[in-house]
PyMOL Python script that loads the backbone (N, CA, C, O; Angstrom):
from pymol import cmd

cmd.read_pdbstr("""\
ATOM      1  N   MET A   1     -49.225 280.506 134.458  1.00  0.00           N
ATOM      2  CA  MET A   1     -48.760 280.106 135.727  1.00  0.00           C
ATOM      3  C   MET A   1     -48.013 281.485 136.207  1.00  0.00           C
ATOM      4  O   MET A   1     -47.483 282.111 135.289  1.00  0.00           O
ATOM      5  N   SER A   2     -47.926 281.916 137.226  1.00  0.00           N
ATOM      6  CA  SER A   2     -47.465 282.885 137.819  1.00  0.00           C
ATOM      7  C   SER A   2     -45.997 282.676 138.252  1.00  0.00           C
ATOM      8  O   SER A   2     -45.697 281.619 138.808  1.00  0.00           O
ATOM      9  N   VAL A   3     -44.981 283.718 138.004  1.00  0.00           N
ATOM     10  CA  VAL A   3     -43.549 283.295 138.139  1.00  0.00           C
ATOM     11  C   VAL A   3     -43.127 284.245 139.441  1.00  0.00           C
ATOM     12  O   VAL A   3     -43.259 285.469 139.403  1.00  0.00           O
ATOM     13  N   PRO A   4     -42.686 283.644 140.418  1.00  0.00           N
ATOM     14  CA  PRO A   4     -42.122 284.458 141.513  1.00  0.00           C
ATOM     15  C   PRO A   4     -41.235 285.701 141.036  1.00  0.00           C
ATOM     16  O   PRO A   4     -40.904 285.706 139.850  1.00  0.00           O
ATOM     17  N   VAL A   5     -40.846 286.690 141.808  1.00  0.00           N
ATOM     18  CA  VAL A   5     -40.329 287.744 141.243  1.00  0.00           C
ATOM     19  C   VAL A   5     -38.795 287.477 141.208  1.00  0.00           C
ATOM     20  O   VAL A   5     -38.112 287.846 140.253  1.00  0.00           O
ATOM     21  N   GLU A   6     -38.342 286.902 142.151  1.00  0.00           N
ATOM     22  CA  GLU A   6     -36.509 286.415 141.992  1.00  0.00           C
ATOM     23  C   GLU A   6     -36.510 285.379 140.925  1.00  0.00           C
ATOM     24  O   GLU A   6     -35.416 284.954 140.554  1.00  0.00           O
ATOM     25  N   ASN A   7     -37.542 284.944 140.412  1.00  0.00           N
ATOM     26  CA  ASN A   7     -37.222 284.129 139.249  1.00  0.00           C
ATOM     27  C   ASN A   7     -37.643 284.859 137.820  1.00  0.00           C
ATOM     28  O   ASN A   7     -37.752 284.263 136.749  1.00  0.00           O
ATOM     29  N   LEU A   8     -37.820 286.043 137.999  1.00  0.00           N
ATOM     30  CA  LEU A   8     -38.450 286.977 136.835  1.00  0.00           C
ATOM     31  C   LEU A   8     -37.226 286.919 135.692  1.00  0.00           C
ATOM     32  O   LEU A   8     -37.398 286.489 134.552  1.00  0.00           O
ATOM     33  N   ARG A   9     -35.934 287.445 136.224  1.00  0.00           N
ATOM     34  CA  ARG A   9     -35.125 287.527 135.184  1.00  0.00           C
ATOM     35  C   ARG A   9     -34.693 286.022 134.458  1.00  0.00           C
ATOM     36  O   ARG A   9     -34.598 285.972 133.231  1.00  0.00           O
ATOM     37  N   PHE A  10     -34.466 284.934 135.212  1.00  0.00           N
ATOM     38  CA  PHE A  10     -34.189 283.621 134.527  1.00  0.00           C
ATOM     39  C   PHE A  10     -35.304 283.151 133.685  1.00  0.00           C
ATOM     40  O   PHE A  10     -35.158 282.354 132.757  1.00  0.00           O
ATOM     41  N   SER A  11     -36.709 283.811 134.138  1.00  0.00           N
ATOM     42  CA  SER A  11     -37.670 283.357 132.968  1.00  0.00           C
ATOM     43  C   SER A  11     -37.566 284.024 131.860  1.00  0.00           C
ATOM     44  O   SER A  11     -37.689 283.443 130.781  1.00  0.00           O
ATOM     45  N   LYS A  12     -37.295 285.508 131.949  1.00  0.00           N
ATOM     46  CA  LYS A  12     -37.540 286.217 130.720  1.00  0.00           C
ATOM     47  C   LYS A  12     -36.311 285.652 129.775  1.00  0.00           C
ATOM     48  O   LYS A  12     -36.400 285.467 128.561  1.00  0.00           O
ATOM     49  N   ALA A  13     -35.178 285.422 130.566  1.00  0.00           N
ATOM     50  CA  ALA A  13     -33.855 284.982 129.817  1.00  0.00           C
ATOM     51  C   ALA A  13     -34.460 283.599 128.880  1.00  0.00           C
ATOM     52  O   ALA A  13     -34.555 283.597 127.652  1.00  0.00           O
ATOM     53  N   SER A  14     -34.815 282.499 129.760  1.00  0.00           N
ATOM     54  CA  SER A  14     -35.255 281.348 128.922  1.00  0.00           C
ATOM     55  C   SER A  14     -36.733 280.952 128.801  1.00  0.00           C
ATOM     56  O   SER A  14     -37.063 279.769 128.886  1.00  0.00           O
ATOM     57  N   MET A  15     -37.637 281.951 128.599  1.00  0.00           N
ATOM     58  CA  MET A  15     -39.139 281.798 128.400  1.00  0.00           C
ATOM     59  C   MET A  15     -39.640 280.661 127.897  1.00  0.00           C
ATOM     60  O   MET A  15     -40.465 279.942 128.461  1.00  0.00           O
ATOM     61  N   GLY A  16     -39.052 280.449 126.618  1.00  0.00           N
ATOM     62  CA  GLY A  16     -39.688 279.234 125.916  1.00  0.00           C
ATOM     63  C   GLY A  16     -39.248 278.136 126.492  1.00  0.00           C
ATOM     64  O   GLY A  16     -40.115 277.366 126.905  1.00  0.00           O
ATOM     65  N   LYS A  17     -38.257 277.877 126.622  1.00  0.00           N
ATOM     66  CA  LYS A  17     -37.713 276.400 127.250  1.00  0.00           C
ATOM     67  C   LYS A  17     -38.081 276.165 128.482  1.00  0.00           C
ATOM     68  O   LYS A  17     -38.096 274.988 128.843  1.00  0.00           O
ATOM     69  N   SER A  18     -38.487 277.274 129.481  1.00  0.00           N
ATOM     70  CA  SER A  18     -38.779 276.949 131.020  1.00  0.00           C
ATOM     71  C   SER A  18     -40.342 276.473 130.546  1.00  0.00           C
ATOM     72  O   SER A  18     -40.706 275.398 131.021  1.00  0.00           O
ATOM     73  N   GLU A  19     -41.176 277.090 129.766  1.00  0.00           N
ATOM     74  CA  GLU A  19     -42.429 276.915 129.414  1.00  0.00           C
ATOM     75  C   GLU A  19     -42.632 275.195 128.891  1.00  0.00           C
ATOM     76  O   GLU A  19     -43.513 274.398 129.212  1.00  0.00           O
ATOM     77  N   GLU A  20     -41.565 275.035 128.064  1.00  0.00           N
ATOM     78  CA  GLU A  20     -41.594 273.632 127.540  1.00  0.00           C
ATOM     79  C   GLU A  20     -41.594 272.336 128.763  1.00  0.00           C
ATOM     80  O   GLU A  20     -42.294 271.333 128.903  1.00  0.00           O
ATOM     81  N   ILE A  21     -40.504 272.885 129.499  1.00  0.00           N
ATOM     82  CA  ILE A  21     -40.076 271.884 130.557  1.00  0.00           C
ATOM     83  C   ILE A  21     -41.353 271.642 131.466  1.00  0.00           C
ATOM     84  O   ILE A  21     -41.700 270.506 131.789  1.00  0.00           O
ATOM     85  N   TRP A  22     -42.104 272.916 131.900  1.00  0.00           N
ATOM     86  CA  TRP A  22     -43.186 272.817 132.667  1.00  0.00           C
ATOM     87  C   TRP A  22     -44.589 272.006 131.961  1.00  0.00           C
ATOM     88  O   TRP A  22     -45.388 271.313 132.589  1.00  0.00           O
ATOM     89  N   GLN A  23     -44.620 272.261 130.728  1.00  0.00           N
ATOM     90  CA  GLN A  23     -45.683 271.792 129.955  1.00  0.00           C
ATOM     91  C   GLN A  23     -45.300 270.121 130.109  1.00  0.00           C
ATOM     92  O   GLN A  23     -46.091 269.267 130.511  1.00  0.00           O
ATOM     93  N   SER A  24     -44.008 269.903 129.723  1.00  0.00           N
ATOM     94  CA  SER A  24     -43.737 268.108 129.681  1.00  0.00           C
ATOM     95  C   SER A  24     -44.088 267.792 131.125  1.00  0.00           C
ATOM     96  O   SER A  24     -44.875 266.877 131.371  1.00  0.00           O
ATOM     97  N   PHE A  25     -43.476 268.588 132.185  1.00  0.00           N
ATOM     98  CA  PHE A  25     -43.535 267.881 133.516  1.00  0.00           C
ATOM     99  C   PHE A  25     -45.124 267.575 133.896  1.00  0.00           C
ATOM    100  O   PHE A  25     -45.508 266.496 134.346  1.00  0.00           O
ATOM    101  N   ASP A  26     -45.948 268.682 133.643  1.00  0.00           N
ATOM    102  CA  ASP A  26     -47.125 268.580 133.767  1.00  0.00           C
ATOM    103  C   ASP A  26     -47.862 267.499 133.183  1.00  0.00           C
ATOM    104  O   ASP A  26     -48.605 266.758 133.827  1.00  0.00           O
ATOM    105  N   ALA A  27     -47.601 267.408 131.719  1.00  0.00           N
ATOM    106  CA  ALA A  27     -48.056 265.950 131.088  1.00  0.00           C
ATOM    107  C   ALA A  27     -47.952 264.936 131.551  1.00  0.00           C
ATOM    108  O   ALA A  27     -48.901 264.153 131.526  1.00  0.00           O
ATOM    109  N   LYS A  28     -46.643 264.583 132.187  1.00  0.00           N
ATOM    110  CA  LYS A  28     -46.186 263.359 132.718  1.00  0.00           C
ATOM    111  C   LYS A  28     -46.982 263.086 133.861  1.00  0.00           C
ATOM    112  O   LYS A  28     -47.512 261.998 134.090  1.00  0.00           O
ATOM    113  N   LEU A  29     -47.076 264.401 134.787  1.00  0.00           N
ATOM    114  CA  LEU A  29     -47.656 264.190 136.200  1.00  0.00           C
ATOM    115  C   LEU A  29     -49.066 263.685 135.888  1.00  0.00           C
ATOM    116  O   LEU A  29     -49.513 262.666 136.415  1.00  0.00           O
ATOM    117  N   THR A  30     -49.780 264.460 134.980  1.00  0.00           N
ATOM    118  CA  THR A  30     -51.217 263.990 134.667  1.00  0.00           C
ATOM    119  C   THR A  30     -51.464 262.710 134.198  1.00  0.00           C
ATOM    120  O   THR A  30     -52.478 262.039 134.390  1.00  0.00           O
ATOM    121  N   LYS A  31     -50.378 262.389 133.512  1.00  0.00           N
ATOM    122  CA  LYS A  31     -50.554 260.906 132.963  1.00  0.00           C
ATOM    123  C   LYS A  31     -50.197 259.889 133.993  1.00  0.00           C
ATOM    124  O   LYS A  31     -50.532 258.721 133.792  1.00  0.00           O
ATOM    125  N   PHE A  32     -49.693 260.143 134.835  1.00  0.00           N
ATOM    126  CA  PHE A  32     -49.186 259.376 136.117  1.00  0.00           C
ATOM    127  C   PHE A  32     -50.192 259.048 137.348  1.00  0.00           C
ATOM    128  O   PHE A  32     -50.262 258.056 138.074  1.00  0.00           O
ATOM    129  N   VAL A  33     -50.979 260.303 137.311  1.00  0.00           N
ATOM    130  CA  VAL A  33     -52.136 260.251 138.412  1.00  0.00           C
ATOM    131  C   VAL A  33     -53.342 259.785 137.639  1.00  0.00           C
ATOM    132  O   VAL A  33     -54.296 259.329 138.269  1.00  0.00           O
ATOM    133  N   THR A  34     -53.375 259.858 136.371  1.00  0.00           N
ATOM    134  CA  THR A  34     -54.779 259.253 135.409  1.00  0.00           C
ATOM    135  C   THR A  34     -54.423 257.838 135.646  1.00  0.00           C
ATOM    136  O   THR A  34     -55.273 257.080 136.112  1.00  0.00           O
ATOM    137  N   LYS A  35     -53.308 257.451 135.380  1.00  0.00           N
ATOM    138  CA  LYS A  35     -53.070 256.106 135.252  1.00  0.00           C
ATOM    139  C   LYS A  35     -53.497 255.312 136.717  1.00  0.00           C
ATOM    140  O   LYS A  35     -54.200 254.301 136.751  1.00  0.00           O
ATOM    141  N   LYS A  36     -52.974 255.927 137.797  1.00  0.00           N
ATOM    142  CA  LYS A  36     -53.005 255.329 139.214  1.00  0.00           C
ATOM    143  C   LYS A  36     -54.437 255.481 139.501  1.00  0.00           C
ATOM    144  O   LYS A  36     -55.055 254.640 140.153  1.00  0.00           O
ATOM    145  N   LEU A  37     -54.950 256.507 139.040  1.00  0.00           N
ATOM    146  CA  LEU A  37     -56.449 256.702 139.419  1.00  0.00           C
ATOM    147  C   LEU A  37     -57.372 255.656 138.711  1.00  0.00           C
ATOM    148  O   LEU A  37     -58.331 255.111 139.258  1.00  0.00           O
ATOM    149  N   TRP A  38     -56.940 255.432 137.352  1.00  0.00           N
ATOM    150  CA  TRP A  38     -57.691 254.313 136.755  1.00  0.00           C
ATOM    151  C   TRP A  38     -57.496 252.978 137.119  1.00  0.00           C
ATOM    152  O   TRP A  38     -58.404 252.153 137.019  1.00  0.00           O
ATOM    153  N   ILE A  39     -56.082 252.630 137.643  1.00  0.00           N
ATOM    154  CA  ILE A  39     -56.243 251.445 138.139  1.00  0.00           C
ATOM    155  C   ILE A  39     -56.921 251.198 139.451  1.00  0.00           C
ATOM    156  O   ILE A  39     -57.214 250.030 139.707  1.00  0.00           O
ATOM    157  N   PHE A  40     -57.169 252.003 140.194  1.00  0.00           N
ATOM    158  CA  PHE A  40     -57.804 252.138 141.786  1.00  0.00           C
ATOM    159  C   PHE A  40     -59.437 251.767 141.095  1.00  0.00           C
ATOM    160  O   PHE A  40     -60.221 250.909 141.501  1.00  0.00           O
ATOM    161  N   VAL A  41     -59.599 252.627 140.053  1.00  0.00           N
ATOM    162  CA  VAL A  41     -61.024 252.563 139.715  1.00  0.00           C
ATOM    163  C   VAL A  41     -61.395 251.154 139.189  1.00  0.00           C
ATOM    164  O   VAL A  41     -62.420 250.590 139.573  1.00  0.00           O
ATOM    165  N   VAL A  42     -60.503 250.575 138.263  1.00  0.00           N
ATOM    166  CA  VAL A  42     -60.511 249.301 137.785  1.00  0.00           C
ATOM    167  C   VAL A  42     -60.544 248.467 138.467  1.00  0.00           C
ATOM    168  O   VAL A  42     -61.311 247.574 138.107  1.00  0.00           O
ATOM    169  N   GLU A  43     -59.798 248.237 139.783  1.00  0.00           N
ATOM    170  CA  GLU A  43     -59.695 247.385 140.580  1.00  0.00           C
ATOM    171  C   GLU A  43     -61.142 247.318 141.351  1.00  0.00           C
ATOM    172  O   GLU A  43     -61.673 246.239 141.610  1.00  0.00           O
ATOM    173  N   ASP A  44     -61.615 248.349 141.627  1.00  0.00           N
ATOM    174  CA  ASP A  44     -62.972 248.461 142.445  1.00  0.00           C
ATOM    175  C   ASP A  44     -64.088 247.893 141.687  1.00  0.00           C
ATOM    176  O   ASP A  44     -65.065 247.401 142.253  1.00  0.00           O
ATOM    177  N   LEU A  45     -63.957 247.953 140.403  1.00  0.00           N
ATOM    178  CA  LEU A  45     -65.004 247.818 139.570  1.00  0.00           C
ATOM    179  C   LEU A  45     -64.916 246.419 139.336  1.00  0.00           C
ATOM    180  O   LEU A  45     -65.872 245.822 138.842  1.00  0.00           O
ATOM    181  N   ILE A  46     -63.613 245.701 139.714  1.00  0.00           N
ATOM    182  CA  ILE A  46     -63.579 244.272 139.127  1.00  0.00           C
ATOM    183  C   ILE A  46     -63.908 243.538 140.399  1.00  0.00           C
ATOM    184  O   ILE A  46     -64.372 242.398 140.379  1.00  0.00           O
ATOM    185  N   ARG A  47     -63.654 244.230 141.549  1.00  0.00           N
ATOM    186  CA  ARG A  47     -64.248 243.413 142.557  1.00  0.00           C
ATOM    187  C   ARG A  47     -65.731 243.584 142.767  1.00  0.00           C
ATOM    188  O   ARG A  47     -66.223 242.694 143.461  1.00  0.00           O
ATOM    189  N   HIS A  48     -66.404 244.334 142.420  1.00  0.00           N
ATOM    190  CA  HIS A  48     -67.703 244.731 142.263  1.00  0.00           C
ATOM    191  C   HIS A  48     -68.291 243.686 141.375  1.00  0.00           C
ATOM    192  O   HIS A  48     -69.142 242.895 141.782  1.00  0.00           O
ATOM    193  N   LEU A  49     -67.802 243.694 140.089  1.00  0.00           N
ATOM    194  CA  LEU A  49     -68.268 242.579 139.286  1.00  0.00           C
ATOM    195  C   LEU A  49     -68.226 241.232 139.718  1.00  0.00           C
ATOM    196  O   LEU A  49     -69.215 240.512 139.580  1.00  0.00           O
ATOM    197  N   ALA A  50     -66.979 240.745 140.321  1.00  0.00           N
ATOM    198  CA  ALA A  50     -66.762 239.612 140.616  1.00  0.00           C
ATOM    199  C   ALA A  50     -67.782 239.113 141.829  1.00  0.00           C
ATOM    200  O   ALA A  50     -68.131 237.937 141.927  1.00  0.00           O
ATOM    201  N   TYR A  51     -68.167 240.042 142.640  1.00  0.00           N
ATOM    202  CA  TYR A  51     -69.194 239.777 143.639  1.00  0.00           C
ATOM    203  C   TYR A  51     -70.591 239.681 143.015  1.00  0.00           C
ATOM    204  O   TYR A  51     -71.357 238.796 143.398  1.00  0.00           O
ATOM    205  N   ALA A  52     -70.944 240.537 142.088  1.00  0.00           N
ATOM    206  CA  ALA A  52     -71.997 240.420 141.428  1.00  0.00           C
ATOM    207  C   ALA A  52     -72.272 238.957 140.597  1.00  0.00           C
ATOM    208  O   ALA A  52     -73.324 238.324 140.507  1.00  0.00           O
ATOM    209  N   GLN A  53     -70.967 238.670 140.039  1.00  0.00           N
ATOM    210  CA  GLN A  53     -71.111 237.306 139.256  1.00  0.00           C
ATOM    211  C   GLN A  53     -71.262 236.223 140.373  1.00  0.00           C
ATOM    212  O   GLN A  53     -71.939 235.224 140.129  1.00  0.00           O
ATOM    213  N   LEU A  54     -70.712 236.366 141.484  1.00  0.00           N
ATOM    214  CA  LEU A  54     -70.972 235.217 142.610  1.00  0.00           C
ATOM    215  C   LEU A  54     -72.506 235.384 142.789  1.00  0.00           C
ATOM    216  O   LEU A  54     -73.199 234.425 142.450  1.00  0.00           O
ATOM    217  N   LEU A  55     -72.977 236.242 143.171  1.00  0.00           N
ATOM    218  CA  LEU A  55     -74.416 236.445 143.487  1.00  0.00           C
ATOM    219  C   LEU A  55     -75.227 235.712 142.513  1.00  0.00           C
ATOM    220  O   LEU A  55     -76.121 234.912 142.790  1.00  0.00           O
ATOM    221  N   ARG A  56     -74.828 236.063 141.334  1.00  0.00           N
ATOM    222  CA  ARG A  56     -75.572 235.456 139.891  1.00  0.00           C
ATOM    223  C   ARG A  56     -75.777 233.737 139.802  1.00  0.00           C
ATOM    224  O   ARG A  56     -76.801 233.146 139.458  1.00  0.00           O
ATOM    225  N   TYR A  57     -74.468 233.144 140.224  1.00  0.00           N
ATOM    226  CA  TYR A  57     -74.218 232.124 140.295  1.00  0.00           C
ATOM    227  C   TYR A  57     -74.900 231.362 141.320  1.00  0.00           C
ATOM    228  O   TYR A  57     -75.399 230.280 141.009  1.00  0.00           O
ATOM    229  N   GLU A  58     -74.980 231.800 142.519  1.00  0.00           N
ATOM    230  CA  GLU A  58     -75.587 231.506 143.674  1.00  0.00           C
ATOM    231  C   GLU A  58     -77.301 231.354 143.461  1.00  0.00           C
ATOM    232  O   GLU A  58     -78.041 230.452 143.855  1.00  0.00           O
ATOM    233  N   MET A  59     -77.627 232.616 142.668  1.00  0.00           N
ATOM    234  CA  MET A  59     -79.080 232.456 142.417  1.00  0.00           C
ATOM    235  C   MET A  59     -79.517 231.308 141.539  1.00  0.00           C
ATOM    236  O   MET A  59     -80.542 230.648 141.709  1.00  0.00           O
ATOM    237  N   ARG A  60     -78.642 231.148 140.599  1.00  0.00           N
ATOM    238  CA  ARG A  60     -78.889 230.011 139.701  1.00  0.00           C
ATOM    239  C   ARG A  60     -79.326 228.665 140.107  1.00  0.00           C
ATOM    240  O   ARG A  60     -78.596 228.011 140.853  1.00  0.00           O
ATOM    241  N   GLN A  61     -80.459 228.182 139.684  1.00  0.00           N
ATOM    242  CA  GLN A  61     -81.074 226.903 140.396  1.00  0.00           C
ATOM    243  C   GLN A  61     -80.762 225.561 139.600  1.00  0.00           C
ATOM    244  O   GLN A  61     -80.975 224.432 140.040  1.00  0.00           O
ATOM    245  N   ASP A  62     -80.235 225.862 138.379  1.00  0.00           N
ATOM    246  CA  ASP A  62     -80.075 224.566 137.225  1.00  0.00           C
ATOM    247  C   ASP A  62     -78.570 224.158 137.652  1.00  0.00           C
ATOM    248  O   ASP A  62     -78.184 223.046 137.292  1.00  0.00           O
ATOM    249  N   MET A  63     -77.788 224.893 138.317  1.00  0.00           N
ATOM    250  CA  MET A  63     -76.176 224.254 138.541  1.00  0.00           C
ATOM    251  C   MET A  63     -76.399 223.447 139.802  1.00  0.00           C
ATOM    252  O   MET A  63     -76.960 223.924 140.788  1.00  0.00           O
ATOM    253  N   PRO A  64     -76.036 222.466 139.750  1.00  0.00           N
ATOM    254  CA  PRO A  64     -75.670 221.531 140.985  1.00  0.00           C
ATOM    255  C   PRO A  64     -74.875 222.259 141.931  1.00  0.00           C
ATOM    256  O   PRO A  64     -73.970 223.003 141.552  1.00  0.00           O
ATOM    257  N   SER A  65     -75.231 222.048 143.450  1.00  0.00           N
ATOM    258  CA  SER A  65     -74.528 222.793 144.486  1.00  0.00           C
ATOM    259  C   SER A  65     -73.449 221.860 144.816  1.00  0.00           C
ATOM    260  O   SER A  65     -73.401 220.864 144.094  1.00  0.00           O
ATOM    261  N   PHE A  66     -72.507 221.963 145.813  1.00  0.00           N
ATOM    262  CA  PHE A  66     -71.355 221.171 146.435  1.00  0.00           C
ATOM    263  C   PHE A  66     -72.294 220.365 146.995  1.00  0.00           C
ATOM    264  O   PHE A  66     -72.206 219.221 146.550  1.00  0.00           O
ATOM    265  N   GLY A  67     -73.154 220.508 147.790  1.00  0.00           N
ATOM    266  CA  GLY A  67     -73.798 219.576 148.650  1.00  0.00           C
ATOM    267  C   GLY A  67     -74.236 217.968 147.597  1.00  0.00           C
ATOM    268  O   GLY A  67     -74.047 216.807 147.960  1.00  0.00           O
ATOM    269  N   ASP A  68     -74.749 218.365 146.480  1.00  0.00           N
ATOM    270  CA  ASP A  68     -75.413 217.490 145.661  1.00  0.00           C
ATOM    271  C   ASP A  68     -73.926 216.566 145.394  1.00  0.00           C
ATOM    272  O   ASP A  68     -74.135 215.366 145.569  1.00  0.00           O
ATOM    273  N   TYR A  69     -72.862 216.805 145.110  1.00  0.00           N
ATOM    274  CA  TYR A  69     -71.875 215.929 144.977  1.00  0.00           C
ATOM    275  C   TYR A  69     -71.285 215.309 146.130  1.00  0.00           C
ATOM    276  O   TYR A  69     -70.486 214.385 145.978  1.00  0.00           O
ATOM    277  N   GLN A  70     -71.605 215.732 147.275  1.00  0.00           N
ATOM    278  CA  GLN A  70     -71.236 214.968 148.410  1.00  0.00           C
ATOM    279  C   GLN A  70     -72.104 213.840 148.796  1.00  0.00           C
ATOM    280  O   GLN A  70     -71.610 212.951 149.489  1.00  0.00           O
ATOM    281  N   ASP A  71     -73.376 213.767 148.421  1.00  0.00           N
ATOM    282  CA  ASP A  71     -74.169 212.586 148.468  1.00  0.00           C
ATOM    283  C   ASP A  71     -73.781 211.361 147.758  1.00  0.00           C
ATOM    284  O   ASP A  71     -74.132 210.265 148.197  1.00  0.00           O
ATOM    285  N   LYS A  72     -73.021 211.485 146.599  1.00  0.00           N
ATOM    286  CA  LYS A  72     -72.858 210.340 145.643  1.00  0.00           C
ATOM    287  C   LYS A  72     -71.590 209.619 146.104  1.00  0.00           C
ATOM    288  O   LYS A  72     -71.193 208.621 145.503  1.00  0.00           O
TER     289      LYS A  72
END
""", "prot")
cmd.dss("prot")
cmd.show_as("cartoon", "prot")
cmd.util.cbc("prot")
cmd.orient("prot")
């Protein structure tokens, strides 16, 4: 990570603490972004699986259709 020239003295004075803060921030940001991306992927996957399940049920011939119940 490069440090701007105007922050060089501050960075040298608190070198260890500054790096810890940035690592903590980076870890939290990565975890947040990963979680949001995972939720997006899972929602999309569930949508595709539900559609595939719907198609599978429509293709099964052994299940009575809604029209069969209306005749009785």
